[in-house]
C-alpha positions in Angstrom: 73.8 103.1 84.9 70.3 103.1 83.3 69.9 100.8 80.4 69.0 102.6 77.2 66.3 101.3 74.9 67.5 100.2 71.5 65.2 100.7 68.5 65.4 99.8 64.9 63.5 100.9 61.8 62.3 99.2 58.6 64.9 99.6 55.9 65.0 99.3 52.2 68.2 98.1 50.4 69.4 97.8 46.9 71.5 95.3 45.1 74.2 96.6 42.7 73.5 96.2 39.0 69.7 96.7 39.1 68.3 97.1 35.6 65.1 96.9 33.6 62.7 94.8 35.7 64.0 96.2 38.9 63.3 99.9 37.9 60.5 100.3 40.5 62.8 99.2 43.3 65.6 101.6 42.2 63.1 104.5 42.0 62.0 103.6 45.5 65.5 103.7 46.9 66.3 107.0 45.1 63.2 108.5 46.5 64.2 107.4 50.0 67.6 108.9 49.6 66.1 112.2 48.4 63.8 112.4 51.4 66.7 111.6 53.6 68.8 114.5 52.2 66.0 117.0 52.4 63.9 116.1 55.4 66.3 114.8 58.1 67.2 117.6 60.5 69.9 117.7 63.2 69.8 114.8 65.5 69.3 115.2 69.3 72.6 115.7 71.2 74.0 112.9 73.3 73.5 113.8 76.9 76.7 112.0 77.9 79.1 114.4 76.1 79.7 118.0 75.6 77.6 119.1 72.6 79.9 122.0 71.8 82.4 119.6 70.2 80.1 118.5 67.5 77.0 120.7 67.3 78.3 122.8 64.4 78.6 119.8 62.2 75.7 117.5 63.3 74.0 117.9 60.0 76.9 116.2 58.3 75.8 113.0 59.8 72.4 113.3 58.2 73.7 113.3 54.6 74.5 110.3 52.4 77.3 111.2 50.1 78.0 108.8 47.2 80.7 109.7 44.7 80.0 109.0 41.0 80.9 105.5 40.0 81.4 104.5 43.7 79.4 101.7 45.3 77.9 102.9 48.6 78.5 100.6 51.5 76.1 101.5 54.3 75.3 104.9 55.5 73.1 106.0 58.4 71.1 109.1 58.4 69.3 107.7 61.4 68.5 104.2 60.6 71.2 102.2 58.7 70.9 101.3 55.1 73.1 98.4 53.9 73.3 98.2 50.1 73.9 95.0 48.1 72.4 92.5 50.5 68.8 91.9 49.5 66.9 92.0 46.2 65.5 95.4 45.3 62.0 96.2 46.4 62.1 93.8 49.3 62.0 95.2 52.8 64.2 94.1 55.7 62.7 93.8 59.1 65.5 94.9 61.5 63.3 94.2 64.5 65.1 91.4 66.3 63.2 88.9 68.4 63.4 89.3 72.2 65.7 87.0 74.0 64.7 85.9 77.4 67.1 83.0 77.9 70.9 82.6 78.0 71.0 79.9 75.4 73.2 80.4 72.4 71.1 81.4 69.4 71.8 79.9 66.0 74.5 81.9 64.3 74.2 82.5 60.6 76.5 80.5 58.4 77.7 83.7 56.8 78.9 85.1 60.1 80.6 81.9 61.1 82.8 82.2 58.1 84.1 85.6 59.3 86.5 84.3 62.0 90.0 83.6 60.7 93.1 83.1 62.9 95.6 82.0 60.3 97.9 83.9 58.1 97.0 84.2 54.4 99.3 82.9 51.7 100.1 85.4 48.9 100.3 84.4 45.3 104.0 83.8 45.6 103.4 81.5 48.6 105.0 83.8 51.1 103.2 84.7 54.3 101.1 87.9 53.8 101.1 90.2 56.8 97.8 89.7 58.7 97.9 93.4 59.4 97.1 94.1 55.7 93.7 93.5 54.1 92.5 89.9 54.5 91.6 87.8 51.5 88.7 86.2 53.4 85.7 86.1 51.1 82.1 86.8 52.0 79.0 84.7 51.2 78.7 86.5 47.8 82.3 85.8 46.8 83.5 89.3 47.5 86.4 90.2 49.7 85.1 91.9 52.8 87.0 95.2 53.5 89.0 95.4 56.6 90.1 98.6 58.5 92.8 99.0 61.1 92.0 99.0 64.8 90.4 102.2 66.0 92.7 102.3 69.1 91.0 100.9 72.2 94.2 98.9 73.0 96.5 101.8 72.1 94.4 104.3 74.1 93.6 106.4 71.1 90.0 105.9 72.1 89.8 107.6 75.5 87.6 106.5 78.4 84.9 109.1 77.7 84.2 107.4 74.3 83.3 104.1 76.0 79.8 103.5 77.5 77.9 100.5 78.8 74.3 99.6 79.7 75.3 98.6 83.3 78.6 97.8 85.1 79.3 95.4 88.0 81.6 98.0 89.7 83.8 100.9 88.7 86.9 98.6 88.2 84.9 96.6 85.6 83.4 99.6 83.9 83.3 100.3 80.1 86.7 102.0 80.3 88.3 98.7 81.1 86.7 96.9 78.1 89.9 97.2 76.0 91.6 94.4 74.1 94.5 92.8 76.0 94.0 95.1 79.1 95.5 93.3 82.1 94.2 93.0 85.6 96.5 93.3 88.6 97.6 90.4 90.7 95.2 91.4 93.4 92.0 92.5 91.8 90.3 95.6 93.3 87.7 98.2 92.5 90.0 100.3 90.2 91.9 98.1 87.8 90.2 94.9 86.7 90.6 93.1 83.4 87.5 94.0 81.3 84.0 95.3 81.2 81.4 93.3 83.1 77.7 94.0 83.0 75.8 94.7 86.2 73.0 92.3 85.1 73.0 89.0 83.3 70.5 89.3 80.5 70.6 89.7 76.7 69.8 93.4 77.0 73.3 94.5 78.0 75.7 96.3 75.7 79.1 98.0 75.3 79.2 101.1 73.2 82.1 102.9 71.4 81.7 106.5 70.2 84.0 107.2 67.3 83.2 110.9 67.5 83.1 111.1 63.7 81.6 109.2 60.8 83.5 105.9 60.6 83.4 102.9 58.4 83.1 99.9 60.8 84.4 96.7 59.3 84.8 94.3 62.2 85.2 93.5 65.9 87.8 91.6 68.0 86.8 90.2 71.4 88.3 88.6 74.4 87.1 87.5 77.8 88.0 89.0 81.1 91.6 89.0 82.2 91.6 87.4 85.7 93.5 84.9 87.7 90.4 84.1 89.7 87.4 84.3 87.4 86.3 82.7 84.1 84.1 85.1 82.2 83.6 85.5 78.5 80.9 86.1 75.9 80.2 83.2 73.5 78.0 85.1 71.0 76.9 88.7 70.3 75.1 91.0 68.0 76.3 94.4 66.6 74.3 97.6 66.3 75.3 101.0 64.8 73.8 104.4 65.1 74.5 108.0 64.2 72.9 109.6 67.3 73.1 106.9 70.0 69.3 106.8 70.1 68.2 105.1 66.9 70.0 101.8 66.4 70.2 99.4 63.5 71.2 95.8 63.9 73.6 94.2 61.5 71.5 91.7 59.5 71.8 89.0 56.9 68.7 89.0 54.7 65.8 88.8 57.2 67.8 87.7 60.2 69.9 89.5 62.7 73.6 88.5 62.4 74.8 86.7 65.5 78.6 86.6 65.7 80.5 83.7 67.3 82.4 84.9 70.4 85.1 83.4 72.5 85.6 79.9 73.8 88.0 81.0 76.6 89.1 84.2 78.1 92.5 85.0 76.5 92.6 84.1 72.8 91.1 86.9 70.7 88.4 86.2 68.1 87.9 88.5 65.1 84.7 88.8 63.1 84.6 90.8 59.9 81.3 92.3 58.8 80.0 91.1 55.5 79.5 94.7 54.5 81.2 97.8 56.1 78.8 100.0 58.1 79.2 103.7 58.2 78.1 105.4 61.4 79.4 107.2 64.5 78.4 104.8 67.2 78.8 101.0 67.5 77.4 98.7 70.1 78.2 95.1 71.0 75.2 93.3 72.4 76.1 90.0 74.2 73.6 87.2 73.5 75.1 84.3 75.4 78.1 83.8 77.7 80.0 81.1 79.5 77.8 79.3 81.9 80.1 79.4 84.9 80.8 83.1 84.5 79.3 86.5 83.8 78.9 88.9 80.9 82.4 90.2 80.6 84.5 91.2 77.6 87.5 93.1 76.2 87.1 94.6 72.7 88.8 96.2 69.7 86.8 97.8 66.9 88.1 97.8 63.3 87.2 101.0 61.5 88.3 103.7 59.1 87.5 107.4 59.6 85.5 108.7 56.8 86.8 111.7 54.7 86.6 114.9 56.7 87.0 117.7 54.2 85.9 120.4 56.6 88.2 119.1 59.4 85.3 118.9 61.8 86.5 115.8 63.6 90.3 116.2 63.2 91.8 113.8 65.8 93.3 115.5 68.8 97.0 115.2 69.1 97.3 113.4 65.8 100.9 112.6 65.0 102.5 112.3 61.6 106.0 111.6 60.6 108.2 113.1 57.8 110.7 110.3 57.9 110.6 108.2 54.7 111.1 104.7 56.3 109.6 101.3 55.9 106.7 101.3 58.3 105.4 97.8 58.3 105.9 94.6 60.3 108.7 92.4 58.9 108.9 88.7 58.8 112.3 87.0 59.5 113.1 87.0 55.8 111.9 90.6 55.4 114.1 91.7 58.3 117.2 90.1 56.8 116.5 91.8 53.5 116.0 95.2 55.1 119.2 94.9 57.1 121.0 94.0 53.8 119.5 97.1 52.1 120.7 99.3 55.0 124.2 97.7 54.7 124.2 98.3 50.9 123.2 102.0 51.4 125.8 102.7 54.1 128.6 100.1 53.6 131.3 102.3 55.2 129.5 102.6 58.5 127.6 99.3 58.9 128.3 95.6 59.3 125.9 92.7 59.6 126.9 89.8 61.8 125.1 87.1 63.9 125.7 86.2 67.5 124.3 82.7 67.3 121.1 80.7 66.4 117.6 80.2 67.8 116.2 76.9 68.8 114.7 76.5 65.3 118.0 77.4 63.7 117.3 81.0 62.7 120.4 83.2 63.0 120.3 86.1 65.5 121.4 88.9 63.3 122.8 92.2 64.6 124.0 95.3 62.7 127.0 97.4 63.8 127.0 101.2 63.1 130.4 102.8 63.4 132.9 104.8 61.4 135.2 101.7 61.5 132.9 98.7 61.6 134.4 95.5 62.7 137.0 96.8 65.1 137.1 98.2 68.6 138.7 101.6 68.7 140.8 102.7 71.7 138.7 105.1 73.8 135.5 104.6 71.9 132.6 103.2 74.0 130.4 100.4 72.8 126.6 100.6 73.0 123.8 98.1 72.4 120.1 97.9 71.8 118.4 94.5 71.9 114.7 93.8 71.2 112.3 90.9 70.9 113.4 88.7 73.8 109.6 88.2 74.1 108.7 87.4 70.5 105.2 88.9 70.6 106.5 92.3 71.7 107.0 93.4 68.1 107.1 97.1 68.6 110.7 97.1 69.9 111.8 95.0 67.0 110.3 97.4 64.4 111.7 100.5 66.3 115.3 99.1 65.9 114.7 98.3 62.2 113.5 101.9 61.8 116.4 103.3 63.8 119.0 101.6 61.6 117.3 103.0 58.5 117.0 106.5 60.0 120.7 106.6 61.1 121.9 105.5 57.7 119.8 108.0 55.8 120.6 110.9 58.2 124.3 110.0 58.1 124.2 110.2 54.3 122.4 113.5 54.4 125.0 115.0 56.7 123.1 115.3 59.9 125.8 116.5 62.4 124.2 114.9 65.4 124.1 111.5 63.8 127.5 111.8 62.3 129.0 112.7 65.7 127.2 109.7 67.3 128.5 107.3 64.6 132.1 108.7 64.7 132.4 108.6 68.5 130.4 105.4 69.3 130.4 101.8 68.3 126.6 101.0 68.1 125.1 97.5 68.0 121.5 96.8 67.2 120.0 93.3 67.7 116.4 93.6 66.6 115.1 90.0 67.2 116.4 88.0 70.1 113.5 85.5 69.8 112.7 85.1 66.1 111.0 81.8 66.7 108.4 83.4 69.0 108.0 86.4 66.7 107.1 84.2 63.7 104.3 82.6 65.7 102.8 86.0 66.6 103.4 87.4 63.1 101.5 84.6 61.4 98.3 85.3 63.2 98.6 89.1 63.2 98.7 92.0 65.5 95.1 91.8 66.8 95.0 88.0 67.2 98.2 87.1 69.0 96.8 88.1 72.3 98.9 88.8 75.3 101.3 85.8 75.3 101.4 83.9 72.0 105.1 83.9 70.9 106.3 85.4 74.2 108.5 82.4 75.0 111.3 80.7 73.1 110.5 77.5 71.1 111.4 75.4 74.1 109.1 77.4 76.4 111.7 79.7 78.1 111.3 83.4 79.0 114.7 84.5 77.5 114.8 87.9 79.4 114.7 86.1 82.8 116.8 83.1 81.8 120.2 84.4 83.0 122.0 83.1 86.1 120.9 84.6 89.4 124.1 86.4 90.5 122.2 88.6 92.9 121.9 85.8 95.5 125.6 85.0 95.2 126.6 88.7 95.8 124.2 89.2 98.6 125.2 86.0 100.4 128.9 87.1 100.1 128.0 90.5 101.5 126.3 88.9 104.5 129.4 86.7 105.1 131.7 89.8 104.7 133.6 88.1 101.9 133.9 91.3 99.9 136.5 92.4 98.9 138.7 89.9 100.7 137.4 86.7 99.1 135.2 88.0 96.3 134.8 91.0 94.1 131.7 93.2 94.0 131.7 93.0 90.2 132.3 90.6 87.3 130.8 87.8 89.4 131.5 84.5 87.7 128.8 82.3 86.2 128.0 79.2 88.4 129.1 75.9 86.9 125.6 74.4 87.0 124.5 77.1 84.6 127.2 76.3 82.1 126.3 72.5 82.0 124.8 71.3 78.8 121.8 69.8 80.4 120.8 73.0 82.3 117.6 74.8 81.4 119.1 77.5 79.3 117.8 78.6 76.0 120.1 78.7 73.0 119.3 82.3 72.5 120.3 83.1 76.1 123.7 81.4 75.7 124.3 83.4 72.5 123.4 86.6 74.4 125.8 85.7 77.3 128.7 85.1 74.8 127.9 88.4 73.0 127.9 90.3 76.3 131.2 88.8 77.4 133.0 89.3 74.1 132.4 93.0 73.6 133.2 95.7 76.2 129.7 97.2 76.3 129.3 100.3 78.4 125.5 101.0 78.2 122.6 99.0 76.8 118.8 99.0 76.5 116.4 96.1 75.8 113.1 97.2 74.2 110.0 95.5 75.5 106.2 96.2 75.2 102.9 96.2 77.0 103.7 99.2 79.2 105.1 102.8 79.1 107.9 102.8 81.6 111.7 102.4 81.9 112.9 99.9 84.5 116.4 99.6 86.0 118.2 97.2 88.3 117.9 95.4 90.6 115.0 93.4 89.3 115.0 91.0 92.2 114.0 91.8 95.8 116.5 91.2 98.6 113.9 90.1 101.0 113.1 86.4 100.6 109.5 86.0 99.5 108.8 89.7 98.9 106.7 90.2 95.7 108.0 93.7 95.3 110.2 96.2 97.2 112.8 98.7 96.3 116.1 97.0 95.5 118.7 99.7 94.5 122.1 99.1 93.2 125.2 101.0 94.3 124.8 103.0 91.0 121.2 103.8 91.7 121.6 107.6 91.0 123.2 106.9 87.7 120.5 104.4 86.7 117.8 106.8 87.7 119.3 109.5 85.4 119.6 107.1 82.5 116.0 106.0 82.9 114.8 109.6 83.1 116.8 110.5 80.0 114.7 108.1 78.0 111.3 108.6 79.7 111.4 112.4 79.7 112.1 112.6 76.0 109.4 110.1 75.1 106.3 111.8 73.8 104.0 110.1 76.3 105.9 108.2 78.9 106.3 110.9 81.5 103.0 112.7 80.8 101.2 112.9 84.1 97.8 113.4 82.3 98.0 110.2 80.2 95.9 107.2 81.0 97.6 104.2 82.6 98.1 101.2 80.3 96.9 98.5 82.7 97.2 98.9 86.5 100.2 101.0 87.3 100.5 104.8 87.1 104.2 105.1 86.2 103.8 108.7 85.1 103.7 109.9 88.7 107.3 108.6 88.9 108.3 110.4 85.7 107.8 107.1 83.7 110.6 105.2 85.5 110.7 102.6 88.3 113.2 100.3 90.0 112.5 96.8 88.6 112.0 95.1 91.9 109.6 97.8 93.0 107.3 96.8 90.2 107.6 93.0 90.5 110.5 90.7 91.5 112.2 88.6 88.9 115.3 86.5 89.3 117.9 86.1 86.6 117.0 89.1 84.5 119.2 90.4 81.7 119.6 93.7 83.4 120.9 92.3 86.7 123.2 89.8 84.9 124.7 92.6 82.7 125.4 94.8 85.8 126.9 92.0 88.0 128.8 90.1 85.3 130.0 92.8 82.9 130.7 96.5 82.9 127.5 97.3 81.0 124.6 99.2 82.7 121.4 97.7 81.2 117.9 99.1 81.4 114.5 97.9 80.0 112.4 100.3 78.0 108.7 99.3 77.7 107.9 101.4 74.6 104.1 101.0 74.2 100.9 99.8 75.8 100.3 97.6 72.7 102.8 94.9 72.4 102.1 94.2 68.7 100.4 97.4 67.3 98.9 97.4 63.9 101.3 98.5 61.2 99.2 101.7 60.7 100.3 102.7 64.2 104.1 102.4 63.5 104.7 105.9 62.2 103.2 107.4 65.4 105.1 104.9 67.6 108.3 105.9 65.8 107.7 109.6 66.6 106.9 108.7 70.2 110.3 106.9 70.6 112.7 108.4 68.1 114.2 111.2 70.2 114.3 108.9 73.3 116.3 106.3 71.3 118.9 108.9 70.3 119.2 110.6 73.6 119.7 107.4 75.5 122.5 106.4 73.1 124.2 109.7 73.8 124.3 109.0 77.5 127.2 106.5 76.9 129.4 109.6 76.7 128.6 110.8 80.2 131.0 110.2 83.1 134.7 109.5 82.9 136.9 107.5 80.5 140.6 106.8 80.0 143.4 104.3 79.5 145.3 102.5 82.2 149.0 102.0 81.1 152.2 100.7 82.6 155.5 102.7 82.6 156.3 101.4 79.1 153.0 102.8 77.7 151.3 99.4 77.3 147.7 99.1 78.1 146.8 97.0 81.2 143.8 94.7 80.7 141.5 93.8 83.6 142.7 96.7 85.8 140.0 97.5 88.4 138.6 101.0 88.4 137.0 102.0 91.8 135.0 105.1 92.6 135.0 106.2 96.3 131.5 105.9 97.7 130.2 103.5 95.0 130.4 99.9 96.0 130.6 98.6 92.4 133.8 98.5 90.3 134.5 98.0 86.6 137.4 96.6 84.7 139.5 97.8 81.7 139.1 96.3 78.3 141.8 94.4 76.4 143.7 97.5 75.4 143.5 99.1 78.8 140.7 101.6 78.1 137.7 102.0 80.3 134.4 104.0 80.6 132.7 104.7 83.9 129.2 106.2 83.7 128.8 108.9 86.5 126.6 111.8 87.2 128.2 115.3 87.4 130.5 115.8 90.3 134.0 115.2 91.7 135.1 111.7 92.4 138.1 110.0 94.0 139.0 107.3 91.5 141.4 104.4 92.1 143.1 102.2 89.5 144.8 98.9 90.5 145.9 95.7 88.8 147.7 92.6 89.9 151.4 93.3 90.1 151.1 97.0 89.9 151.0 99.8 92.5 147.7 101.4 93.4 147.1 104.9 91.9 144.5 107.4 93.0 143.3 110.5 91.2 140.6 113.1 91.6 138.4 113.2 88.4 135.7 115.8 87.7 132.5 115.1 85.6 130.9 118.2 84.1 127.3 118.9 83.0 128.2 119.2 79.4 127.9 116.1 77.2 131.2 114.3 76.8 133.1 112.0 79.2 136.0 113.6 81.2 139.4 112.1 80.5 141.0 110.4 83.5 144.1 108.3 82.5 146.3 106.2 84.9 149.9 105.0 84.8 150.8 102.2 87.1 154.2 101.1 88.2 155.3 97.5 89.0 155.4 96.6 92.7 158.6 95.1 94.3 156.8 91.9 95.0 155.8 91.5 91.4 159.3 92.1 90.3 160.6 89.4 92.6 158.0 87.0 91.4 158.9 87.8 87.8 162.6 87.1 88.5 161.7 83.8 90.3 159.6 82.7 87.4 162.5 83.5 85.1 164.6 81.0 87.1 161.9 78.4 87.3 161.0 79.6 90.8 164.4 78.5 92.3 166.2 80.6 95.0 168.7 83.0 93.6 172.3 81.9 94.4 174.4 84.9 95.3 178.3 84.8 95.4 179.8 84.4 99.0 181.2 87.6 100.4 184.7 87.3 102.0 184.8 88.6 105.7 187.8 90.6 107.0 190.5 88.5 108.8 189.8 90.3 112.2 186.1 89.2 112.0 187.0 85.6 111.3 189.5 85.6 114.2 186.8 87.0 116.6 184.3 84.4 115.6 186.8 81.6 116.2 187.5 83.0 119.7 183.8 83.6 120.5 184.3 87.4 120.9 181.3 89.6 120.0 181.6 92.7 117.9 180.4 96.2 118.9 176.9 95.4 117.9 176.7 92.0 119.5 177.4 90.1 116.3 
């Protein structure tokens, strides 16, 4: 691309509170404003975009509107005017000196104070959410205003709004310069991890077009995501413009502000401007970079859209919610309080309990939603959602907190859909599997936790992939043809080494295993972040050493339907026109994928649930941004709300029933087999079972130790609601004999001796055979 020339203009600024002796300076500023309002005409259109979107309102950019009693920040009718920075009557020279070297320029002390990576204590001593306005103070003692992210990471800013002076290649173009964007394992020309300039000189820039007047308050930067390269920018300048031709540098008194950049490529660094700048365009101009690398960076811009009374620049596809819920990020303490509020509002249908503790001793709280909380009802399936196994993936955690609020409120208001779901299902929500990791990410805030801070447990374990690898045990048994003669194809036992106290198993994982074994879950979903896709088992490849390959389960068709039920009802997941989050275009597969086809992972929660219990478990990656700003939560809720409800309703698809003996008693651990599907399930303690199946006719077999085998044809319809398919099993003769022998302490039964007729006795004595040779 051709590098554009950046220009600046001599500006005049005013300090608030000018009186008496500064009257001449004030008159000068008022005269300048008057000339601006009357003389400035429409700016030239930007050649890189369609002028029709904005031409009708171009003159809006040329006007400075200041409400009575309101202090203007900085508005740009062409050149930028920043108010309150220099004494009245003194001119600023925005012409920056030319840089010919790559040496780091001296950064103003004022700009060095803008970087803050720690949480701020409130007056009560509690951690204040870093997603709210910071209390960081500027050089003049004021609190710099902060705005939420504009949406480079969440893709609200589309590729056509990002431009650059030069690019190294297409895969390192401006459209890849998004905060936390990830490169593929094998870097190529399409999906690399950042914007990289085509030349290494201080004249390079990355530009964002907000498409409307925006109050810019700060910048967050990262280096390039790469396994093979080390590239990041160590310092940069910032420029703003209204027309992309006339640019004004952010300045401090008579010097250009130089912001401190990154020291490595992954940890984000945030810089807040001393004074907000109002403009349409913003540019980041790297001034120095890591000596062993190139000019590469990933960026997020902090900015607030200015009032738009004429609706010229209404955001496309803007989503709002009508649900009156608590849309904010919750600390561990806040989460407990919120769950208590929900329980107090709906005490008849909710129950709070914990499944164990984290490494740091935080209880893993869950909430049950049912018409009879605390007890398993015969014939009622159990469903679970879990979130936060990776602590920094906060969106799933907040979605479950919103879901429990929503279900409580809708149940109270008489919503028939929610009432039916609560009455017919026992629902369990576990919002924070890894509270230790979440607290780490929460303390630094949504934009500064990066891609991995808080992902692992306190002892450094990836909880989601910390389960025993039962796939290898099953596949080895299949090769040796041990199934079903020596080993079952389901409920595979946990290896002894995994249960040892000194094994590398997180406390949170042990708590999850005990929870999954205790309750007869039928269907479950774990919410994760960083992508928009639903994955289903198997998550491990069968071929040794294969990085990724299709690895279907015997229930592959059922899993695909379950995944599609979530993805197709998500507002964005299955949209073929949406931009990919990082490197994979999952929308072409309707937003679903077999886990091993994406990347292999041994010991996943999904595979363990399928092979050790009756529960079919899937992973929902609910957003490109793992930890979105709290201002994004209402839209994320709207994106996922219907999907969360529809997926829960799938627990009522297939067949269900009770396996009883001739006396009407339920038989526990009876095996339910479906012809043509090489994976069986077992009945619960009371003899009830649920088998998820797609519509069709199935030959179903029920068997249990000591009982005769019973077969039945069961039909699954297209309408919602599981088909009833009960079984009654009779005792086998062998089991009766064993029962009698156990009654007599396993001793042979002594029968009375039968008297033979006298003729038979006489024949035996004489050695004469009877008519049958006896």
